[in-house]
C-alpha positions as CSV (number, residue, x, y, z in Angstrom):
1,M,17.2,143.1,155.1
2,K,18.1,142.1,151.6
3,S,17.3,138.5,152.3
4,N,13.8,139.4,153.6
5,I,13.1,141.6,150.5
6,T,14.1,138.8,148.2
7,K,12.0,136.2,150.0
8,A,9.0,138.5,149.8
9,A,9.5,139.1,146.1
10,M,9.7,135.4,145.4
11,V,6.5,134.6,147.3
12,V,4.6,137.5,145.6
13,A,5.8,136.3,142.2
14,L,4.6,132.7,142.8
15,L,1.3,133.9,144.3
16,G,0.8,136.2,141.2
17,V,1.3,133.2,138.8
18,S,-1.1,131.1,140.9
19,S,-3.7,134.0,140.9
20,Q,-3.5,134.3,137.2
21,L,-4.0,130.6,136.8
22,F,-7.0,130.5,139.1
23,A,-8.5,133.5,137.3
24,Q,-8.3,131.5,134.1
25,D,-10.1,128.6,135.7
26,T,-13.5,130.5,135.8
27,A,-14.3,129.2,132.3
28,P,-15.2,125.5,131.6
29,E,-11.9,123.5,131.6
30,T,-11.9,121.7,128.3
31,T,-9.4,120.7,125.7
32,G,-10.8,123.3,123.3
33,R,-11.6,121.0,120.4
34,F,-13.7,118.6,122.5
35,G,-15.7,121.3,124.1
36,K,-18.3,119.0,125.7
37,K,-15.7,117.4,128.0
38,E,-14.7,118.9,131.4
39,F,-11.7,118.0,133.4
40,R,-9.9,118.5,136.7
41,T,-6.9,120.7,135.9
42,W,-5.6,121.6,139.4
43,S,-3.7,119.3,141.7
44,I,-1.4,119.4,144.7
45,G,1.3,116.9,145.7
46,G,3.8,116.1,148.4
47,H,6.9,114.1,148.3
48,A,10.0,113.0,150.2
49,G,13.3,111.5,149.0
50,V,17.0,111.5,148.9
51,L,19.2,114.6,148.3
52,S,22.7,113.9,147.0
53,T,25.7,115.6,145.3
54,N,25.8,112.7,142.9
55,T,24.0,113.3,139.6
56,I,23.6,111.5,136.4
57,F,25.7,114.2,134.7
58,N,29.0,113.9,136.6
59,G,28.7,111.0,139.1
60,N,29.5,113.3,142.1
61,S,30.5,116.8,143.1
62,R,34.0,117.8,142.2
63,D,34.5,119.7,145.4
64,F,33.6,116.7,147.6
65,K,34.5,113.2,146.5
66,T,31.9,111.3,148.5
67,A,28.2,112.1,148.6
68,N,26.4,111.6,151.9
69,E,22.8,111.1,151.0
70,S,20.2,112.8,153.2
71,L,16.5,113.4,153.5
72,G,14.7,116.0,151.4
73,Y,11.0,116.8,151.2
74,G,8.7,119.1,149.3
75,G,5.5,119.8,147.6
76,Y,3.9,121.4,144.6
77,I,0.8,123.0,143.1
78,K,0.1,122.2,139.5
79,K,-2.2,123.7,136.8
80,Q,-2.7,121.4,133.7
81,I,-3.0,123.7,130.7
82,L,-3.2,121.1,127.9
83,P,-3.5,117.3,128.0
84,A,0.3,117.1,127.6
85,L,1.5,120.3,129.3
86,G,1.2,121.6,132.8
87,L,2.7,124.5,134.8
88,Q,3.9,123.6,138.3
89,A,5.1,125.6,141.4
90,D,7.6,123.4,143.3
91,F,8.9,123.8,146.9
92,L,11.8,121.9,148.3
93,A,13.7,121.8,151.6
94,G,16.3,119.5,153.3
95,K,20.0,119.1,153.6
96,V,22.7,118.3,151.1
97,K,25.9,116.6,152.5
98,G,29.3,115.5,151.2
99,S,32.7,114.4,152.5
100,R,36.3,113.9,151.4
101,G,36.5,117.5,150.3
102,L,39.0,119.1,147.9
103,A,42.2,120.0,149.8
104,G,44.4,121.1,147.0
105,I,46.1,120.2,143.7
106,N,49.2,117.9,143.4
107,P,51.8,120.1,141.7
108,L,53.5,117.1,140.2
109,T,50.5,115.3,138.8
110,N,48.1,118.2,138.6
111,E,45.5,115.9,140.2
112,A,43.0,116.9,142.9
113,I,43.8,116.0,146.5
114,Y,40.9,115.1,148.7
115,S,40.9,115.1,152.5
116,N,39.0,112.6,154.7
117,D,38.8,115.3,157.3
118,K,36.8,117.8,155.2
119,S,33.0,117.6,154.8
120,F,30.1,120.0,154.3
121,E,26.4,120.2,155.1
122,T,24.2,122.7,153.2
123,R,20.9,123.6,154.6
124,L,18.1,124.4,152.1
125,E,16.2,127.0,154.1
126,W,13.7,127.2,151.3
127,S,13.5,126.9,147.5
128,A,10.8,127.7,145.0
129,A,10.7,127.0,141.3
130,L,8.3,127.3,138.4
131,T,8.5,124.4,136.0
132,A,6.8,123.2,132.8
133,V,5.8,119.5,132.9
134,Y,5.4,117.6,129.6
135,N,3.4,114.4,129.9
136,L,4.4,111.6,127.5
137,A,1.3,109.5,128.0
138,N,-1.1,111.6,126.0
139,I,-0.2,110.2,122.6
140,S,-2.0,106.9,123.1
141,I,-4.6,106.1,120.5
142,N,-6.2,103.3,122.5
143,R,-6.8,104.7,126.1
144,E,-8.5,108.0,126.7
145,N,-7.4,108.1,130.4
146,A,-3.8,106.8,131.0
147,V,-2.8,104.9,134.2
148,L,0.9,105.2,133.7
149,I,2.0,108.8,132.9
150,P,5.8,109.4,132.2
151,Y,6.8,113.0,132.2
152,V,9.8,115.3,131.9
153,K,10.1,118.8,133.3
154,A,12.3,121.9,133.4
155,G,12.1,125.4,134.8
156,A,13.8,128.1,136.9
157,G,13.8,128.8,140.6
158,Y,15.2,130.7,143.5
159,M,16.6,129.4,146.8
160,S,18.1,130.3,150.2
161,S,20.8,128.0,151.5
162,G,23.6,128.0,154.1
163,A,26.7,125.7,154.1
164,D,28.7,124.4,157.1
165,V,32.2,123.3,156.1
166,T,34.0,121.1,158.6
167,T,37.8,120.8,158.3
168,A,39.7,118.6,160.9
169,G,36.8,119.0,163.4
170,V,36.6,122.8,163.0
171,V,33.2,124.0,161.7
172,D,33.0,127.0,159.4
173,K,29.3,128.0,159.7
174,Q,28.5,130.2,156.7
175,S,25.6,132.5,156.5
176,Y,22.6,131.9,154.2
177,R,22.9,132.9,150.6
178,E,20.2,133.3,148.0
179,G,20.5,132.6,144.3
180,Y,18.9,131.1,141.2
181,F,18.9,127.5,140.1
182,I,17.6,125.5,137.1
183,P,15.7,122.3,137.9
184,V,15.3,119.6,135.3
185,G,13.9,116.1,135.9
186,A,11.9,113.1,134.7
187,G,9.6,110.6,136.3
188,F,6.3,108.9,136.1
189,K,2.9,108.9,137.8
190,L,0.8,105.8,138.5
191,G,-2.9,106.1,139.0
192,I,-4.0,104.2,142.1
193,A,-7.4,105.7,142.5
194,K,-9.7,108.2,140.8
195,G,-7.9,111.5,141.2
196,I,-4.9,110.0,143.2
197,N,-1.5,109.2,141.6
198,L,1.7,107.9,143.0
199,D,4.5,110.2,141.8
200,F,8.1,108.9,141.3
201,G,10.7,111.4,140.0
202,Y,14.4,112.3,139.7
203,D,15.5,115.9,139.5
204,V,18.9,117.6,139.0
205,N,19.2,121.1,140.3
206,F,21.9,123.3,138.7
207,V,22.8,126.1,141.2
208,K,24.1,129.4,139.8
209,T,26.9,129.6,142.3
210,G,30.1,127.8,143.2
211,K,29.5,128.4,146.9
212,F,26.5,126.1,147.4
213,D,28.8,123.5,149.2
214,G,30.8,126.1,151.0
215,M,33.8,125.9,148.6
216,N,34.5,129.2,146.8
217,T,35.2,127.8,143.3
218,A,34.5,129.1,139.9
219,R,32.5,126.1,138.7
220,F,28.8,126.0,139.5
221,D,27.4,123.3,141.9
222,K,24.6,120.9,141.3
223,F,22.7,118.3,143.4
224,S,20.1,115.6,142.7
225,Y,16.8,114.7,144.4
226,G,15.2,111.3,143.9
227,H,11.7,111.3,145.4
228,A,8.4,109.5,145.8
229,G,5.1,111.0,146.8
230,L,1.3,111.4,146.2
231,E,-0.6,113.7,143.9
232,F,-4.2,114.7,144.6
233,A,-6.5,116.1,141.9
234,L,-8.7,119.0,142.9
235,G,-12.3,119.5,141.8
236,S,-15.4,117.4,141.1
237,K,-14.7,113.6,141.4
238,S,-17.0,113.0,138.4
239,K,-14.4,114.7,136.1
240,P,-11.3,113.0,134.9
241,Q,-7.8,114.6,135.2
242,L,-6.7,116.5,132.1
243,Q,-3.1,115.2,132.4
244,N,-4.3,111.6,132.0
245,Y,-6.4,112.4,128.9
246,S,-5.5,111.5,125.3
247,S,-7.2,113.6,122.7
248,L,-6.0,111.1,120.0
249,A,-7.8,108.2,121.7
250,N,-10.9,110.4,122.2
251,L,-10.9,111.4,118.5
252,R,-10.6,107.7,117.6
253,N,-13.5,106.7,119.9
254,E,-15.7,109.6,118.8
255,S,-15.1,108.8,115.1
256,A,-16.1,105.2,115.8
257,E,-19.2,106.3,117.5
258,E,-20.1,108.7,114.7
259,S,-19.5,106.0,112.2
260,A,-21.8,103.6,114.1
261,D,-24.5,106.4,114.3
262,L,-24.3,107.0,110.5
263,R,-24.6,103.3,109.8
264,R,-27.7,103.1,112.1
265,A,-29.2,106.2,110.4
266,L,-28.6,104.8,106.9
267,S,-30.2,101.5,107.9
268,T,-33.2,103.4,109.3
269,A,-33.5,105.5,106.1
270,E,-33.4,102.4,104.0
271,Q,-36.1,100.7,106.0
272,N,-38.3,103.8,105.8
273,A,-37.8,104.1,102.1
274,K,-38.8,100.5,101.6
275,R,-41.9,100.9,103.8
276,D,-42.9,104.1,101.9
277,K,-42.4,102.4,98.5
278,E,-44.6,99.4,99.5
279,A,-47.2,101.8,100.9
280,M,-47.3,103.8,97.7
281,E,-47.5,100.7,95.5
282,A,-50.4,99.3,97.6
283,K,-52.2,102.7,97.4
284,Y,-51.7,102.8,93.7
285,A,-53.0,99.3,93.3
286,Q,-56.1,100.1,95.4
287,E,-56.8,103.5,93.7
288,M,-56.3,102.5,90.1
289,G,-57.9,99.0,90.3
290,D,-61.4,98.4,89.1
291,D,-63.1,96.3,91.8
292,D,-66.6,96.3,90.2
293,G,-65.4,95.8,86.6
294,D,-67.4,98.8,85.3
295,G,-64.4,100.3,83.4
296,V,-64.0,103.2,85.9
297,A,-61.0,103.1,88.2
298,N,-61.7,103.0,91.9
299,K,-60.3,106.5,92.4
300,F,-62.8,108.0,89.9
301,D,-65.7,105.6,90.7
302,K,-68.4,107.5,92.5
303,C,-70.7,104.5,92.6
304,P,-68.6,101.5,93.6
305,G,-70.1,98.0,93.5
306,T,-72.2,98.3,90.3
307,P,-73.3,94.9,89.0
308,S,-71.2,93.4,86.2
309,G,-72.3,94.5,82.7
310,T,-74.0,97.7,84.0
311,V,-73.7,100.7,81.7
312,V,-72.1,103.5,83.7
313,D,-71.1,107.0,83.1
314,G,-67.6,108.5,83.6
315,A,-68.1,108.6,87.4
316,G,-69.0,104.9,87.5
317,C,-72.7,105.4,88.2
318,T,-75.5,103.6,86.4
319,L,-76.8,105.2,83.2
320,K,-80.5,104.9,82.3
321,A,-80.8,102.5,79.4
322,A,-81.1,104.5,76.2
323,P,-83.7,103.4,73.7
324,A,-82.3,101.1,71.1
325,V,-81.3,102.9,68.0
326,I,-80.6,101.0,64.9
327,R,-77.8,102.7,63.2
328,E,-76.4,102.1,59.8
329,K,-72.9,100.6,59.9
330,I,-70.4,103.4,59.5
331,I,-66.8,103.0,58.4
332,V,-64.0,105.1,59.9
333,T,-63.1,107.7,57.3
334,E,-60.1,109.9,56.8
335,A,-62.1,112.8,58.1
336,D,-62.8,110.9,61.3
337,K,-59.1,110.1,61.7
338,K,-58.3,113.8,61.1
339,V,-60.6,114.7,64.0
340,V,-58.8,112.3,66.3
341,N,-55.3,113.3,65.1
342,E,-56.1,117.0,65.8
343,A,-57.2,116.0,69.3
344,I,-53.9,114.2,69.9
345,R,-52.0,117.2,68.5
346,D,-53.7,119.8,70.7
347,L,-53.8,117.6,73.9
348,E,-52.0,119.2,76.8
349,F,-51.8,118.4,80.6
350,D,-50.5,120.3,83.5
351,L,-46.9,119.4,84.2
352,G,-46.7,116.1,86.0
353,K,-50.4,115.9,86.5
354,A,-53.5,114.4,84.9
355,T,-55.3,117.8,84.6
356,I,-56.3,118.6,81.0
357,R,-55.6,122.1,80.0
358,S,-58.6,124.1,78.7
359,K,-57.0,124.7,75.2
360,S,-57.5,120.9,74.6
361,Y,-61.3,121.1,75.0
362,P,-62.4,122.1,71.5
363,T,-60.8,119.2,69.7
364,L,-61.8,116.8,72.5
365,N,-65.4,118.0,72.1
366,R,-65.2,117.1,68.4
367,V,-64.0,113.6,69.3
368,A,-66.9,113.2,71.7
369,A,-69.4,114.3,69.1
370,L,-67.9,111.9,66.7
371,L,-68.3,109.0,69.2
372,V,-71.9,109.9,69.8
373,E,-72.8,110.4,66.2
374,K,-71.1,107.3,64.7
375,N,-71.3,105.1,67.8
376,F,-67.5,104.4,67.6
377,S,-65.5,102.7,70.3
378,L,-62.3,104.3,71.4
379,K,-59.2,103.0,73.1
380,L,-57.1,105.5,75.0
381,A,-53.4,104.5,75.7
382,G,-51.4,106.7,78.0
383,H,-47.6,106.7,77.7
384,T,-44.7,108.5,79.5
385,D,-40.9,108.9,79.2
386,N,-38.6,107.1,81.6
387,T,-38.1,110.1,84.0
388,G,-39.0,109.1,87.5
389,S,-40.0,105.8,89.1
390,M,-41.9,103.0,87.2
391,A,-44.8,103.2,89.7
392,L,-45.1,106.9,89.3
393,N,-45.1,106.8,85.5
394,L,-47.6,103.9,85.3
395,R,-49.9,105.8,87.6
396,L,-49.5,109.1,85.6
397,S,-50.2,107.4,82.2
398,K,-53.3,105.6,83.5
399,D,-54.6,108.8,85.2
400,R,-54.2,110.8,82.0
401,A,-56.1,108.2,79.9
402,E,-58.8,108.1,82.6
403,A,-59.0,111.9,82.7
404,I,-59.7,112.0,78.9
405,K,-62.2,109.3,79.1
406,A,-64.0,111.1,81.9
407,Y,-64.1,114.3,79.9
408,L,-65.4,112.6,76.8
409,V,-68.2,110.8,78.8
410,S,-69.1,114.2,80.4
411,Q,-69.6,115.4,76.8
412,G,-72.1,112.6,76.1
413,A,-69.8,109.7,75.0
414,N,-70.7,106.2,76.1
415,A,-68.3,105.2,78.9
416,S,-68.7,101.5,78.1
417,R,-67.3,102.1,74.6
418,I,-64.2,103.8,75.9
419,E,-61.2,101.9,77.2
420,A,-58.5,103.7,79.1
421,T,-55.1,102.1,79.7
422,G,-51.7,103.3,81.0
423,Y,-48.4,101.8,79.8
424,G,-46.0,104.1,81.6
425,P,-42.5,104.2,79.9
426,N,-42.8,100.6,78.5
427,Q,-43.7,101.5,74.9
428,P,-41.5,104.3,73.7
429,I,-41.6,105.5,70.1
430,A,-38.3,107.5,70.4
431,T,-35.2,107.5,72.4
432,N,-35.3,108.7,76.0
433,K,-31.8,110.1,75.9
434,T,-32.8,113.4,74.3
435,A,-35.4,116.0,75.3
436,A,-37.0,115.8,71.9
437,G,-37.3,112.0,72.2
438,R,-38.8,112.2,75.7
439,Q,-41.3,114.8,74.5
440,K,-42.5,112.3,71.8
441,N,-42.8,109.5,74.3
442,R,-45.1,111.6,76.6
443,R,-48.4,111.0,74.7
444,V,-51.9,109.6,74.7
445,E,-52.9,107.5,71.7
446,F,-56.5,107.5,70.4
447,S,-57.6,104.3,68.5
448,L,-61.1,104.4,66.8
449,F,-62.8,101.1,66.0
């Protein structure tokens, strides 16, 4: 009765662990950081191999001198939690055998006496263990999906076993006993197809009893299991196995891809900037040129194509020839210069534009009247500071000089006697390193002659 209760409790516990793991599998199975990747995290496997009392820790069992290797077989269900860590439910069955059993202690030498007529055979009715498996292949920086996967594992389990001890032909058939054991092991897996791995391993099982081999001794028994088998990944074949995955290699590859994308984006941005610059310069050359030579820039010329030498107004359209007026030669006086200087002093534009502010109109009107009255010629020279690109500053200085010319012509001045030129930042009268210096450099010079 007690045996049946223990078996049932063990099965329920393993099913409970599996149920919790399956419940966790409802969300996308990813590595967390690389959330766009999905993997196969469940697998099953089967194996067969050799059970022996010999282990790498003591060579052989102390109770029986000679290990008689026999067949063992088992399987497992595995849930990969992280690329390097999995949780595995193991099942194992078979027989463990040995001969030349301990018959006593030599009282003179205190050495163990082994008898050739004594042997044992322990039947593993069933055993189940829950082990943590740590993969050593997931630290590669070159391969995202490893082919060779070394691993180590350790855990705890529960088994039911019964031993038959034969002494001089007499068999002592002992009943089944249940108890705990600790499995530890190592091995490697070899990928032979997508989702299929060869599994080679070696386990040592430390049994928490001295009666596993039928000998009632104080020391605990242990046995080894060398095995080979196959592992099959569950889930969509399009997804790789998480246990084969290296996040370091993935990070390296994604960084390389990101770097390549950034280089391509930078190259595209440089090409676009060059194209935009060329387009702006071409547009500037077209708009601020004077194709018909009438002294009015193409941008402001409302009547393009006027014949050379034609007298035009500020919009570039032909003016009716005024009757010839004989005027007395007039010299530029200090009063005339004062009118011009006041216009320069009061001249203001909207920030970054060629739009004349209305407060500048009164002094510009006096300059226009002066030009009409005394038939003066006027040269307008626009200047800027060095803030911004050269093309932008040349355009702004020219636009402002042309804007003043257009205003003076609108007030009656002769467009053919007014020259408008832009020099941009090329003729500074003060340093551009200070705000005050830059303010002085932003100007339009009036020259009467």
